[in-house]
PyMOL Python script that loads the backbone (N, CA, C, O; Angstrom):
from pymol import cmd

cmd.read_pdbstr("""\
ATOM      1  N   MET A   1       0.843  -1.162   0.000  1.00  0.00           N
ATOM      2  CA  MET A   1       0.000   0.000   0.000  1.00  0.00           C
ATOM      3  C   MET A   1       0.892   1.230   0.000  1.00  0.00           C
ATOM      4  O   MET A   1       1.806   1.320   0.820  1.00  0.00           O
ATOM      5  N   ASN A   2       0.654   2.172  -0.891  1.00  0.00           N
ATOM      6  CA  ASN A   2       1.458   3.383  -0.914  1.00  0.00           C
ATOM      7  C   ASN A   2       0.782   4.469  -0.098  1.00  0.00           C
ATOM      8  O   ASN A   2      -0.326   4.282   0.405  1.00  0.00           O
ATOM      9  N   ASP A   3       1.453   5.604   0.029  1.00  0.00           N
ATOM     10  CA  ASP A   3       0.928   6.688   0.858  1.00  0.00           C
ATOM     11  C   ASP A   3      -0.389   7.247   0.347  1.00  0.00           C
ATOM     12  O   ASP A   3      -1.186   7.767   1.127  1.00  0.00           O
ATOM     13  N   ASP A   4      -0.628   7.145  -0.972  1.00  0.00           N
ATOM     14  CA  ASP A   4      -1.856   7.693  -1.532  1.00  0.00           C
ATOM     15  C   ASP A   4      -3.096   6.887  -1.166  1.00  0.00           C
ATOM     16  O   ASP A   4      -4.203   7.425  -1.182  1.00  0.00           O
ATOM     17  N   THR A   5      -2.934   5.624  -0.840  1.00  0.00           N
ATOM     18  CA  THR A   5      -4.082   4.782  -0.529  1.00  0.00           C
ATOM     19  C   THR A   5      -4.167   4.417   0.946  1.00  0.00           C
ATOM     20  O   THR A   5      -5.072   3.687   1.350  1.00  0.00           O
ATOM     21  N   ALA A   6      -3.243   4.911   1.750  1.00  0.00           N
ATOM     22  CA  ALA A   6      -3.255   4.599   3.183  1.00  0.00           C
ATOM     23  C   ALA A   6      -4.408   5.323   3.855  1.00  0.00           C
ATOM     24  O   ALA A   6      -4.706   6.466   3.507  1.00  0.00           O
ATOM     25  N   PRO A   7      -5.062   4.676   4.815  1.00  0.00           N
ATOM     26  CA  PRO A   7      -6.137   5.355   5.539  1.00  0.00           C
ATOM     27  C   PRO A   7      -5.595   6.542   6.316  1.00  0.00           C
ATOM     28  O   PRO A   7      -4.435   6.541   6.729  1.00  0.00           O
ATOM     29  N   ASP A   8      -6.423   7.544   6.513  1.00  0.00           N
ATOM     30  CA  ASP A   8      -6.006   8.762   7.207  1.00  0.00           C
ATOM     31  C   ASP A   8      -5.922   8.594   8.718  1.00  0.00           C
ATOM     32  O   ASP A   8      -5.293   9.413   9.388  1.00  0.00           O
ATOM     33  N   GLY A   9      -6.517   7.591   9.252  1.00  0.00           N
ATOM     34  CA  GLY A   9      -6.519   7.416  10.701  1.00  0.00           C
ATOM     35  C   GLY A   9      -7.034   6.043  11.032  1.00  0.00           C
ATOM     36  O   GLY A   9      -7.051   5.150  10.184  1.00  0.00           O
ATOM     37  N   PRO A  10      -7.461   5.870  12.285  1.00  0.00           N
ATOM     38  CA  PRO A  10      -7.995   4.570  12.673  1.00  0.00           C
ATOM     39  C   PRO A  10      -9.260   4.245  11.882  1.00  0.00           C
ATOM     40  O   PRO A  10      -9.980   5.132  11.425  1.00  0.00           O
ATOM     41  N   THR A  11      -9.499   2.961  11.738  1.00  0.00           N
ATOM     42  CA  THR A  11     -10.698   2.527  11.031  1.00  0.00           C
ATOM     43  C   THR A  11     -11.922   3.030  11.778  1.00  0.00           C
ATOM     44  O   THR A  11     -12.029   2.833  12.988  1.00  0.00           O
ATOM     45  N   PRO A  12     -12.847   3.678  11.077  1.00  0.00           N
ATOM     46  CA  PRO A  12     -14.027   4.201  11.776  1.00  0.00           C
ATOM     47  C   PRO A  12     -14.883   3.088  12.361  1.00  0.00           C
ATOM     48  O   PRO A  12     -14.912   1.965  11.858  1.00  0.00           O
ATOM     49  N   ASP A  13     -15.562   3.426  13.415  1.00  0.00           N
ATOM     50  CA  ASP A  13     -16.464   2.499  14.078  1.00  0.00           C
ATOM     51  C   ASP A  13     -17.617   2.186  13.119  1.00  0.00           C
ATOM     52  O   ASP A  13     -18.339   3.098  12.716  1.00  0.00           O
ATOM     53  N   PRO A  14     -17.801   0.925  12.749  1.00  0.00           N
ATOM     54  CA  PRO A  14     -18.849   0.598  11.772  1.00  0.00           C
ATOM     55  C   PRO A  14     -20.264   0.892  12.277  1.00  0.00           C
ATOM     56  O   PRO A  14     -21.166   1.103  11.466  1.00  0.00           O
ATOM     57  N   GLU A  15     -20.477   0.911  13.578  1.00  0.00           N
ATOM     58  CA  GLU A  15     -21.800   1.211  14.129  1.00  0.00           C
ATOM     59  C   GLU A  15     -22.059   2.702  14.266  1.00  0.00           C
ATOM     60  O   GLU A  15     -23.208   3.122  14.403  1.00  0.00           O
ATOM     61  N   ALA A  16     -21.010   3.498  14.230  1.00  0.00           N
ATOM     62  CA  ALA A  16     -21.138   4.929  14.516  1.00  0.00           C
ATOM     63  C   ALA A  16     -22.153   5.600  13.601  1.00  0.00           C
ATOM     64  O   ALA A  16     -22.947   6.424  14.056  1.00  0.00           O
ATOM     65  N   GLY A  17     -22.136   5.263  12.337  1.00  0.00           N
ATOM     66  CA  GLY A  17     -23.082   5.869  11.401  1.00  0.00           C
ATOM     67  C   GLY A  17     -24.524   5.549  11.750  1.00  0.00           C
ATOM     68  O   GLY A  17     -25.392   6.420  11.693  1.00  0.00           O
ATOM     69  N   ARG A  18     -24.776   4.299  12.111  1.00  0.00           N
ATOM     70  CA  ARG A  18     -26.135   3.914  12.521  1.00  0.00           C
ATOM     71  C   ARG A  18     -26.587   4.704  13.736  1.00  0.00           C
ATOM     72  O   ARG A  18     -27.710   5.207  13.776  1.00  0.00           O
ATOM     73  N   PHE A  19     -25.708   4.811  14.730  1.00  0.00           N
ATOM     74  CA  PHE A  19     -26.048   5.554  15.937  1.00  0.00           C
ATOM     75  C   PHE A  19     -26.258   7.033  15.624  1.00  0.00           C
ATOM     76  O   PHE A  19     -27.193   7.648  16.136  1.00  0.00           O
ATOM     77  N   TRP A  20     -25.388   7.609  14.781  1.00  0.00           N
ATOM     78  CA  TRP A  20     -25.503   9.026  14.453  1.00  0.00           C
ATOM     79  C   TRP A  20     -26.827   9.304  13.755  1.00  0.00           C
ATOM     80  O   TRP A  20     -27.545  10.236  14.118  1.00  0.00           O
ATOM     81  N   TRP A  21     -27.150   8.485  12.743  1.00  0.00           N
ATOM     82  CA  TRP A  21     -28.401   8.736  12.005  1.00  0.00           C
ATOM     83  C   TRP A  21     -29.629   8.511  12.873  1.00  0.00           C
ATOM     84  O   TRP A  21     -30.619   9.227  12.725  1.00  0.00           O
ATOM     85  N   ARG A  22     -29.593   7.547  13.762  1.00  0.00           N
ATOM     86  CA  ARG A  22     -30.739   7.308  14.645  1.00  0.00           C
ATOM     87  C   ARG A  22     -30.858   8.415  15.686  1.00  0.00           C
ATOM     88  O   ARG A  22     -31.956   8.723  16.150  1.00  0.00           O
ATOM     89  N   SER A  23     -29.722   9.014  16.052  1.00  0.00           N
ATOM     90  CA  SER A  23     -29.720  10.093  17.041  1.00  0.00           C
ATOM     91  C   SER A  23     -30.123  11.428  16.433  1.00  0.00           C
ATOM     92  O   SER A  23     -30.552  12.333  17.149  1.00  0.00           O
ATOM     93  N   ARG A  24     -29.990  11.557  15.132  1.00  0.00           N
ATOM     94  CA  ARG A  24     -30.377  12.802  14.457  1.00  0.00           C
ATOM     95  C   ARG A  24     -31.892  12.822  14.363  1.00  0.00           C
ATOM     96  O   ARG A  24     -32.488  12.068  13.594  1.00  0.00           O
ATOM     97  N   ARG A  25     -32.504  13.687  15.148  1.00  0.00           N
ATOM     98  CA  ARG A  25     -33.946  13.663  15.291  1.00  0.00           C
ATOM     99  C   ARG A  25     -34.641  14.735  14.469  1.00  0.00           C
ATOM    100  O   ARG A  25     -35.820  14.590  14.145  1.00  0.00           O
ATOM    101  N   GLY A  26     -33.941  15.807  14.127  1.00  0.00           N
ATOM    102  CA  GLY A  26     -34.586  16.904  13.441  1.00  0.00           C
ATOM    103  C   GLY A  26     -35.227  17.891  14.397  1.00  0.00           C
ATOM    104  O   GLY A  26     -35.703  18.948  13.983  1.00  0.00           O
ATOM    105  N   LEU A  27     -35.239  17.551  15.650  1.00  0.00           N
ATOM    106  CA  LEU A  27     -35.728  18.452  16.702  1.00  0.00           C
ATOM    107  C   LEU A  27     -34.474  19.048  17.342  1.00  0.00           C
ATOM    108  O   LEU A  27     -33.698  18.337  17.980  1.00  0.00           O
ATOM    109  N   ARG A  28     -34.284  20.337  17.171  1.00  0.00           N
ATOM    110  CA  ARG A  28     -33.027  20.976  17.552  1.00  0.00           C
ATOM    111  C   ARG A  28     -32.584  20.639  18.979  1.00  0.00           C
ATOM    112  O   ARG A  28     -31.411  20.347  19.211  1.00  0.00           O
ATOM    113  N   GLU A  29     -33.492  20.677  19.906  1.00  0.00           N
ATOM    114  CA  GLU A  29     -33.132  20.417  21.305  1.00  0.00           C
ATOM    115  C   GLU A  29     -32.539  19.013  21.471  1.00  0.00           C
ATOM    116  O   GLU A  29     -31.559  18.831  22.193  1.00  0.00           O
ATOM    117  N   LEU A  30     -33.128  18.041  20.809  1.00  0.00           N
ATOM    118  CA  LEU A  30     -32.612  16.667  20.899  1.00  0.00           C
ATOM    119  C   LEU A  30     -31.302  16.530  20.144  1.00  0.00           C
ATOM    120  O   LEU A  30     -30.373  15.882  20.625  1.00  0.00           O
ATOM    121  N   ASP A  31     -31.220  17.132  18.972  1.00  0.00           N
ATOM    122  CA  ASP A  31     -29.969  17.058  18.194  1.00  0.00           C
ATOM    123  C   ASP A  31     -28.802  17.647  18.983  1.00  0.00           C
ATOM    124  O   ASP A  31     -27.697  17.107  18.951  1.00  0.00           O
ATOM    125  N   LEU A  32     -29.042  18.750  19.690  1.00  0.00           N
ATOM    126  CA  LEU A  32     -27.973  19.387  20.456  1.00  0.00           C
ATOM    127  C   LEU A  32     -27.495  18.534  21.626  1.00  0.00           C
ATOM    128  O   LEU A  32     -26.358  18.678  22.075  1.00  0.00           O
ATOM    129  N   LEU A  33     -28.337  17.665  22.111  1.00  0.00           N
ATOM    130  CA  LEU A  33     -27.940  16.736  23.181  1.00  0.00           C
ATOM    131  C   LEU A  33     -27.308  15.463  22.624  1.00  0.00           C
ATOM    132  O   LEU A  33     -26.251  15.029  23.084  1.00  0.00           O
ATOM    133  N   LEU A  34     -27.964  14.875  21.636  1.00  0.00           N
ATOM    134  CA  LEU A  34     -27.587  13.534  21.203  1.00  0.00           C
ATOM    135  C   LEU A  34     -26.412  13.478  20.234  1.00  0.00           C
ATOM    136  O   LEU A  34     -25.544  12.618  20.381  1.00  0.00           O
ATOM    137  N   LEU A  35     -26.359  14.363  19.257  1.00  0.00           N
ATOM    138  CA  LEU A  35     -25.303  14.263  18.244  1.00  0.00           C
ATOM    139  C   LEU A  35     -23.900  14.478  18.812  1.00  0.00           C
ATOM    140  O   LEU A  35     -22.998  13.709  18.479  1.00  0.00           O
ATOM    141  N   PRO A  36     -23.676  15.489  19.653  1.00  0.00           N
ATOM    142  CA  PRO A  36     -22.340  15.595  20.246  1.00  0.00           C
ATOM    143  C   PRO A  36     -21.988  14.385  21.110  1.00  0.00           C
ATOM    144  O   PRO A  36     -20.833  13.962  21.148  1.00  0.00           O
ATOM    145  N   PHE A  37     -22.970  13.836  21.794  1.00  0.00           N
ATOM    146  CA  PHE A  37     -22.732  12.640  22.610  1.00  0.00           C
ATOM    147  C   PHE A  37     -22.269  11.485  21.730  1.00  0.00           C
ATOM    148  O   PHE A  37     -21.301  10.798  22.057  1.00  0.00           O
ATOM    149  N   VAL A  38     -22.957  11.276  20.620  1.00  0.00           N
ATOM    150  CA  VAL A  38     -22.590  10.179  19.711  1.00  0.00           C
ATOM    151  C   VAL A  38     -21.194  10.404  19.139  1.00  0.00           C
ATOM    152  O   VAL A  38     -20.413   9.461  19.018  1.00  0.00           O
ATOM    153  N   GLU A  39     -20.882  11.629  18.792  1.00  0.00           N
ATOM    154  CA  GLU A  39     -19.589  11.920  18.188  1.00  0.00           C
ATOM    155  C   GLU A  39     -18.443  11.817  19.187  1.00  0.00           C
ATOM    156  O   GLU A  39     -17.363  11.337  18.841  1.00  0.00           O
ATOM    157  N   ASP A  40     -18.663  12.261  20.422  1.00  0.00           N
ATOM    158  CA  ASP A  40     -17.574  12.364  21.389  1.00  0.00           C
ATOM    159  C   ASP A  40     -17.513  11.250  22.419  1.00  0.00           C
ATOM    160  O   ASP A  40     -16.425  10.867  22.849  1.00  0.00           O
ATOM    161  N   VAL A  41     -18.658  10.725  22.820  1.00  0.00           N
ATOM    162  CA  VAL A  41     -18.692   9.755  23.927  1.00  0.00           C
ATOM    163  C   VAL A  41     -18.923   8.331  23.432  1.00  0.00           C
ATOM    164  O   VAL A  41     -18.319   7.391  23.950  1.00  0.00           O
ATOM    165  N   LEU A  42     -19.777   8.164  22.454  1.00  0.00           N
ATOM    166  CA  LEU A  42     -20.130   6.826  21.976  1.00  0.00           C
ATOM    167  C   LEU A  42     -18.924   5.940  21.645  1.00  0.00           C
ATOM    168  O   LEU A  42     -18.949   4.752  21.965  1.00  0.00           O
ATOM    169  N   PRO A  43     -17.872   6.475  21.016  1.00  0.00           N
ATOM    170  CA  PRO A  43     -16.741   5.593  20.708  1.00  0.00           C
ATOM    171  C   PRO A  43     -16.141   4.895  21.920  1.00  0.00           C
ATOM    172  O   PRO A  43     -15.551   3.822  21.787  1.00  0.00           O
ATOM    173  N   GLY A  44     -16.284   5.491  23.103  1.00  0.00           N
ATOM    174  CA  GLY A  44     -15.737   4.892  24.318  1.00  0.00           C
ATOM    175  C   GLY A  44     -16.694   3.984  25.069  1.00  0.00           C
ATOM    176  O   GLY A  44     -16.323   3.413  26.095  1.00  0.00           O
ATOM    177  N   LEU A  45     -17.920   3.840  24.580  1.00  0.00           N
ATOM    178  CA  LEU A  45     -18.896   2.995  25.265  1.00  0.00           C
ATOM    179  C   LEU A  45     -18.684   1.526  24.926  1.00  0.00           C
ATOM    180  O   LEU A  45     -18.319   1.185  23.801  1.00  0.00           O
ATOM    181  N   ASP A  46     -18.915   0.664  25.906  1.00  0.00           N
ATOM    182  CA  ASP A  46     -18.838  -0.771  25.639  1.00  0.00           C
ATOM    183  C   ASP A  46     -20.169  -1.251  25.046  1.00  0.00           C
ATOM    184  O   ASP A  46     -21.107  -0.466  24.904  1.00  0.00           O
ATOM    185  N   ALA A  47     -20.245  -2.505  24.711  1.00  0.00           N
ATOM    186  CA  ALA A  47     -21.432  -3.057  24.031  1.00  0.00           C
ATOM    187  C   ALA A  47     -22.696  -2.920  24.885  1.00  0.00           C
ATOM    188  O   ALA A  47     -23.768  -2.639  24.349  1.00  0.00           O
ATOM    189  N   THR A  48     -22.588  -3.112  26.185  1.00  0.00           N
ATOM    190  CA  THR A  48     -23.752  -2.993  27.065  1.00  0.00           C
ATOM    191  C   THR A  48     -24.250  -1.554  27.114  1.00  0.00           C
ATOM    192  O   THR A  48     -25.454  -1.306  27.062  1.00  0.00           O
ATOM    193  N   GLU A  49     -23.321  -0.610  27.213  1.00  0.00           N
ATOM    194  CA  GLU A  49     -23.697   0.801  27.250  1.00  0.00           C
ATOM    195  C   GLU A  49     -24.301   1.239  25.913  1.00  0.00           C
ATOM    196  O   GLU A  49     -25.240   2.035  25.885  1.00  0.00           O
ATOM    197  N   ARG A  50     -23.768   0.726  24.821  1.00  0.00           N
ATOM    198  CA  ARG A  50     -24.324   1.050  23.507  1.00  0.00           C
ATOM    199  C   ARG A  50     -25.748   0.505  23.374  1.00  0.00           C
ATOM    200  O   ARG A  50     -26.624   1.162  22.811  1.00  0.00           O
ATOM    201  N   ALA A  51     -25.963  -0.685  23.892  1.00  0.00           N
ATOM    202  CA  ALA A  51     -27.311  -1.263  23.847  1.00  0.00           C
ATOM    203  C   ALA A  51     -28.281  -0.417  24.677  1.00  0.00           C
ATOM    204  O   ALA A  51     -29.431  -0.222  24.284  1.00  0.00           O
ATOM    205  N   THR A  52     -27.821   0.075  25.804  1.00  0.00           N
ATOM    206  CA  THR A  52     -28.652   0.936  26.636  1.00  0.00           C
ATOM    207  C   THR A  52     -28.958   2.244  25.914  1.00  0.00           C
ATOM    208  O   THR A  52     -30.097   2.712  25.929  1.00  0.00           O
ATOM    209  N   TYR A  53     -27.947   2.830  25.285  1.00  0.00           N
ATOM    210  CA  TYR A  53     -28.171   4.066  24.528  1.00  0.00           C
ATOM    211  C   TYR A  53     -29.171   3.809  23.401  1.00  0.00           C
ATOM    212  O   TYR A  53     -30.062   4.625  23.160  1.00  0.00           O
ATOM    213  N   TRP A  54     -29.026   2.695  22.725  1.00  0.00           N
ATOM    214  CA  TRP A  54     -29.960   2.377  21.630  1.00  0.00           C
ATOM    215  C   TRP A  54     -31.389   2.242  22.154  1.00  0.00           C
ATOM    216  O   TRP A  54     -32.334   2.716  21.524  1.00  0.00           O
ATOM    217  N   ARG A  55     -31.544   1.587  23.322  1.00  0.00           N
ATOM    218  CA  ARG A  55     -32.887   1.470  23.922  1.00  0.00           C
ATOM    219  C   ARG A  55     -33.475   2.846  24.190  1.00  0.00           C
ATOM    220  O   ARG A  55     -34.670   3.074  24.004  1.00  0.00           O
ATOM    221  N   LEU A  56     -32.615   3.761  24.631  1.00  0.00           N
ATOM    222  CA  LEU A  56     -33.087   5.110  24.933  1.00  0.00           C
ATOM    223  C   LEU A  56     -33.543   5.832  23.669  1.00  0.00           C
ATOM    224  O   LEU A  56     -34.623   6.423  23.648  1.00  0.00           O
ATOM    225  N   ILE A  57     -32.740   5.788  22.630  1.00  0.00           N
ATOM    226  CA  ILE A  57     -33.080   6.556  21.427  1.00  0.00           C
ATOM    227  C   ILE A  57     -34.080   5.848  20.527  1.00  0.00           C
ATOM    228  O   ILE A  57     -34.533   6.410  19.530  1.00  0.00           O
ATOM    229  N   ASP A  58     -34.420   4.625  20.877  1.00  0.00           N
ATOM    230  CA  ASP A  58     -35.380   3.870  20.068  1.00  0.00           C
ATOM    231  C   ASP A  58     -36.816   4.175  20.508  1.00  0.00           C
ATOM    232  O   ASP A  58     -37.663   3.284  20.561  1.00  0.00           O
ATOM    233  N   ARG A  59     -37.064   5.407  20.812  1.00  0.00           N
ATOM    234  CA  ARG A  59     -38.409   5.833  21.192  1.00  0.00           C
ATOM    235  C   ARG A  59     -38.735   7.107  20.432  1.00  0.00           C
ATOM    236  O   ARG A  59     -37.855   7.778  19.893  1.00  0.00           O
ATOM    237  N   GLU A  60     -39.995   7.415  20.405  1.00  0.00           N
ATOM    238  CA  GLU A  60     -40.466   8.608  19.699  1.00  0.00           C
ATOM    239  C   GLU A  60     -39.954   9.867  20.401  1.00  0.00           C
ATOM    240  O   GLU A  60     -39.705   9.864  21.606  1.00  0.00           O
ATOM    241  N   ASP A  61     -39.803  10.932  19.631  1.00  0.00           N
ATOM    242  CA  ASP A  61     -39.357  12.207  20.192  1.00  0.00           C
ATOM    243  C   ASP A  61     -40.240  12.653  21.351  1.00  0.00           C
ATOM    244  O   ASP A  61     -39.750  13.167  22.356  1.00  0.00           O
ATOM    245  N   SER A  62     -41.530  12.455  21.203  1.00  0.00           N
ATOM    246  CA  SER A  62     -42.468  12.883  22.250  1.00  0.00           C
ATOM    247  C   SER A  62     -42.272  12.111  23.559  1.00  0.00           C
ATOM    248  O   SER A  62     -42.647  12.599  24.625  1.00  0.00           O
ATOM    249  N   ASP A  63     -41.697  10.930  23.486  1.00  0.00           N
ATOM    250  CA  ASP A  63     -41.377  10.155  24.694  1.00  0.00           C
ATOM    251  C   ASP A  63     -39.965  10.461  25.197  1.00  0.00           C
ATOM    252  O   ASP A  63     -39.707  10.438  26.400  1.00  0.00           O
ATOM    253  N   LEU A  64     -39.063  10.745  24.269  1.00  0.00           N
ATOM    254  CA  LEU A  64     -37.666  10.974  24.614  1.00  0.00           C
ATOM    255  C   LEU A  64     -37.435  12.351  25.233  1.00  0.00           C
ATOM    256  O   LEU A  64     -36.672  12.483  26.191  1.00  0.00           O
ATOM    257  N   MET A  65     -38.081  13.360  24.698  1.00  0.00           N
ATOM    258  CA  MET A  65     -37.863  14.734  25.166  1.00  0.00           C
ATOM    259  C   MET A  65     -38.121  14.899  26.662  1.00  0.00           C
ATOM    260  O   MET A  65     -37.280  15.485  27.345  1.00  0.00           O
ATOM    261  N   PRO A  66     -39.234  14.416  27.206  1.00  0.00           N
ATOM    262  CA  PRO A  66     -39.449  14.591  28.657  1.00  0.00           C
ATOM    263  C   PRO A  66     -38.400  13.872  29.509  1.00  0.00           C
ATOM    264  O   PRO A  66     -38.089  14.316  30.614  1.00  0.00           O
ATOM    265  N   ILE A  67     -37.867  12.787  29.010  1.00  0.00           N
ATOM    266  CA  ILE A  67     -36.835  12.060  29.756  1.00  0.00           C
ATOM    267  C   ILE A  67     -35.534  12.860  29.764  1.00  0.00           C
ATOM    268  O   ILE A  67     -34.894  13.009  30.805  1.00  0.00           O
ATOM    269  N   LEU A  68     -35.150  13.373  28.593  1.00  0.00           N
ATOM    270  CA  LEU A  68     -33.885  14.103  28.505  1.00  0.00           C
ATOM    271  C   LEU A  68     -33.949  15.497  29.118  1.00  0.00           C
ATOM    272  O   LEU A  68     -32.915  16.094  29.415  1.00  0.00           O
ATOM    273  N   THR A  69     -35.149  16.012  29.306  1.00  0.00           N
ATOM    274  CA  THR A  69     -35.291  17.306  29.987  1.00  0.00           C
ATOM    275  C   THR A  69     -35.628  17.126  31.470  1.00  0.00           C
ATOM    276  O   THR A  69     -35.855  18.098  32.190  1.00  0.00           O
ATOM    277  N   ARG A  70     -35.656  15.893  31.902  1.00  0.00           N
ATOM    278  CA  ARG A  70     -35.879  15.527  33.302  1.00  0.00           C
ATOM    279  C   ARG A  70     -37.274  15.861  33.809  1.00  0.00           C
ATOM    280  O   ARG A  70     -37.485  15.996  35.014  1.00  0.00           O
ATOM    281  N   ARG A  71     -38.223  15.994  32.894  1.00  0.00           N
ATOM    282  CA  ARG A  71     -39.615  16.160  33.317  1.00  0.00           C
ATOM    283  C   ARG A  71     -40.230  14.816  33.675  1.00  0.00           C
ATOM    284  O   ARG A  71     -41.203  14.747  34.426  1.00  0.00           O
ATOM    285  N   GLU A  72     -39.653  13.745  33.129  1.00  0.00           N
ATOM    286  CA  GLU A  72     -40.068  12.373  33.460  1.00  0.00           C
ATOM    287  C   GLU A  72     -38.818  11.543  33.697  1.00  0.00           C
ATOM    288  O   GLU A  72     -37.747  11.842  33.169  1.00  0.00           O
ATOM    289  N   ALA A  73     -38.969  10.508  34.489  1.00  0.00           N
ATOM    290  CA  ALA A  73     -37.861   9.584  34.722  1.00  0.00           C
ATOM    291  C   ALA A  73     -37.922   8.455  33.701  1.00  0.00           C
ATOM    292  O   ALA A  73     -38.994   8.059  33.245  1.00  0.00           O
ATOM    293  N   ALA A  74     -36.753   7.954  33.361  1.00  0.00           N
ATOM    294  CA  ALA A  74     -36.696   6.754  32.531  1.00  0.00           C
ATOM    295  C   ALA A  74     -37.167   5.577  33.370  1.00  0.00           C
ATOM    296  O   ALA A  74     -37.187   5.643  34.599  1.00  0.00           O
ATOM    297  N   GLU A  75     -37.547   4.498  32.692  1.00  0.00           N
ATOM    298  CA  GLU A  75     -38.178   3.398  33.430  1.00  0.00           C
ATOM    299  C   GLU A  75     -37.230   2.486  34.193  1.00  0.00           C
ATOM    300  O   GLU A  75     -37.688   1.660  34.982  1.00  0.00           O
ATOM    301  N   ASP A  76     -35.910   2.611  33.983  1.00  0.00           N
ATOM    302  CA  ASP A  76     -35.003   1.768  34.767  1.00  0.00           C
ATOM    303  C   ASP A  76     -33.681   2.480  35.026  1.00  0.00           C
ATOM    304  O   ASP A  76     -33.384   3.509  34.420  1.00  0.00           O
ATOM    305  N   ALA A  77     -32.900   1.917  35.931  1.00  0.00           N
ATOM    306  CA  ALA A  77     -31.654   2.544  36.374  1.00  0.00           C
ATOM    307  C   ALA A  77     -30.626   2.675  35.259  1.00  0.00           C
ATOM    308  O   ALA A  77     -29.896   3.665  35.212  1.00  0.00           O
ATOM    309  N   GLU A  78     -30.552   1.696  34.362  1.00  0.00           N
ATOM    310  CA  GLU A  78     -29.592   1.777  33.253  1.00  0.00           C
ATOM    311  C   GLU A  78     -29.900   2.969  32.351  1.00  0.00           C
ATOM    312  O   GLU A  78     -28.996   3.706  31.957  1.00  0.00           O
ATOM    313  N   LEU A  79     -31.165   3.154  32.031  1.00  0.00           N
ATOM    314  CA  LEU A  79     -31.550   4.285  31.193  1.00  0.00           C
ATOM    315  C   LEU A  79     -31.319   5.607  31.916  1.00  0.00           C
ATOM    316  O   LEU A  79     -30.872   6.579  31.308  1.00  0.00           O
ATOM    317  N   GLU A  80     -31.620   5.645  33.202  1.00  0.00           N
ATOM    318  CA  GLU A  80     -31.373   6.861  33.988  1.00  0.00           C
ATOM    319  C   GLU A  80     -29.884   7.218  33.981  1.00  0.00           C
ATOM    320  O   GLU A  80     -29.518   8.385  33.839  1.00  0.00           O
ATOM    321  N   ALA A  81     -29.032   6.205  34.134  1.00  0.00           N
ATOM    322  CA  ALA A  81     -27.588   6.451  34.114  1.00  0.00           C
ATOM    323  C   ALA A  81     -27.141   6.972  32.749  1.00  0.00           C
ATOM    324  O   ALA A  81     -26.273   7.841  32.671  1.00  0.00           O
ATOM    325  N   MET A  82     -27.724   6.450  31.687  1.00  0.00           N
ATOM    326  CA  MET A  82     -27.369   6.916  30.346  1.00  0.00           C
ATOM    327  C   MET A  82     -27.828   8.352  30.138  1.00  0.00           C
ATOM    328  O   MET A  82     -27.100   9.152  29.550  1.00  0.00           O
ATOM    329  N   VAL A  83     -29.015   8.688  30.607  1.00  0.00           N
ATOM    330  CA  VAL A  83     -29.497  10.067  30.519  1.00  0.00           C
ATOM    331  C   VAL A  83     -28.535  10.990  31.251  1.00  0.00           C
ATOM    332  O   VAL A  83     -28.192  12.059  30.747  1.00  0.00           O
ATOM    333  N   GLU A  84     -28.108  10.589  32.419  1.00  0.00           N
ATOM    334  CA  GLU A  84     -27.178  11.418  33.185  1.00  0.00           C
ATOM    335  C   GLU A  84     -25.856  11.601  32.433  1.00  0.00           C
ATOM    336  O   GLU A  84     -25.274  12.685  32.460  1.00  0.00           O
ATOM    337  N   ARG A  85     -25.388  10.562  31.774  1.00  0.00           N
ATOM    338  CA  ARG A  85     -24.155  10.688  30.973  1.00  0.00           C
ATOM    339  C   ARG A  85     -24.336  11.662  29.828  1.00  0.00           C
ATOM    340  O   ARG A  85     -23.449  12.470  29.550  1.00  0.00           O
ATOM    341  N   ILE A  86     -25.467  11.593  29.166  1.00  0.00           N
ATOM    342  CA  ILE A  86     -25.741  12.500  28.049  1.00  0.00           C
ATOM    343  C   ILE A  86     -25.784  13.937  28.544  1.00  0.00           C
ATOM    344  O   ILE A  86     -25.195  14.828  27.932  1.00  0.00           O
ATOM    345  N   LEU A  87     -26.479  14.162  29.649  1.00  0.00           N
ATOM    346  CA  LEU A  87     -26.596  15.509  30.190  1.00  0.00           C
ATOM    347  C   LEU A  87     -25.256  16.016  30.726  1.00  0.00           C
ATOM    348  O   LEU A  87     -24.948  17.200  30.587  1.00  0.00           O
ATOM    349  N   ALA A  88     -24.462  15.145  31.331  1.00  0.00           N
ATOM    350  CA  ALA A  88     -23.143  15.540  31.820  1.00  0.00           C
ATOM    351  C   ALA A  88     -22.237  15.913  30.649  1.00  0.00           C
ATOM    352  O   ALA A  88     -21.483  16.882  30.737  1.00  0.00           O
ATOM    353  N   ALA A  89     -22.303  15.164  29.569  1.00  0.00           N
ATOM    354  CA  ALA A  89     -21.503  15.482  28.383  1.00  0.00           C
ATOM    355  C   ALA A  89     -21.922  16.831  27.823  1.00  0.00           C
ATOM    356  O   ALA A  89     -21.076  17.613  27.390  1.00  0.00           O
ATOM    357  N   ARG A  90     -23.207  17.107  27.827  1.00  0.00           N
ATOM    358  CA  ARG A  90     -23.704  18.398  27.318  1.00  0.00           C
ATOM    359  C   ARG A  90     -23.182  19.543  28.168  1.00  0.00           C
ATOM    360  O   ARG A  90     -22.831  20.595  27.634  1.00  0.00           O
ATOM    361  N   ARG A  91     -23.125  19.361  29.484  1.00  0.00           N
ATOM    362  CA  ARG A  91     -22.610  20.411  30.353  1.00  0.00           C
ATOM    363  C   ARG A  91     -21.144  20.702  30.049  1.00  0.00           C
ATOM    364  O   ARG A  91     -20.690  21.836  30.205  1.00  0.00           O
ATOM    365  N   GLU A  92     -20.401  19.684  29.617  1.00  0.00           N
ATOM    366  CA  GLU A  92     -18.990  19.876  29.272  1.00  0.00           C
ATOM    367  C   GLU A  92     -18.831  20.748  28.031  1.00  0.00           C
ATOM    368  O   GLU A  92     -17.826  21.445  27.892  1.00  0.00           O
ATOM    369  N   TYR A  93     -19.806  20.720  27.130  1.00  0.00           N
ATOM    370  CA  TYR A  93     -19.721  21.498  25.886  1.00  0.00           C
ATOM    371  C   TYR A  93     -20.057  22.955  26.082  1.00  0.00           C
ATOM    372  O   TYR A  93     -19.659  23.797  25.277  1.00  0.00           O
ATOM    373  N   THR A  94     -20.785  23.270  27.142  1.00  0.00           N
ATOM    374  CA  THR A  94     -21.225  24.654  27.326  1.00  0.00           C
ATOM    375  C   THR A  94     -20.380  25.390  28.337  1.00  0.00           C
ATOM    376  O   THR A  94     -20.623  26.567  28.605  1.00  0.00           O
TER     377      THR A  94
END
""", "prot")
cmd.dss("prot")
cmd.show_as("cartoon", "prot")
cmd.util.cbc("prot")
cmd.orient("prot")
């Protein structure tokens, strides 16, 4: 392989695109929380944490928004912990 065909960096995470597109909601408030999380934090999550994140985002915006704004609690401790991680990551950006 010569320098012209060498990859520019590490091989991208094959799941990252799926997570990014599923996290892109079109609702600005959700996009501002979820997309930076997927870009910055998701690569460091293990398989269990990724499954928990997927469970969280696999709901309608109308169900997800109250959870991420803390108007409602998530139904279990794993989801609550993931919400807290998302919100903590958001605080780091601001």
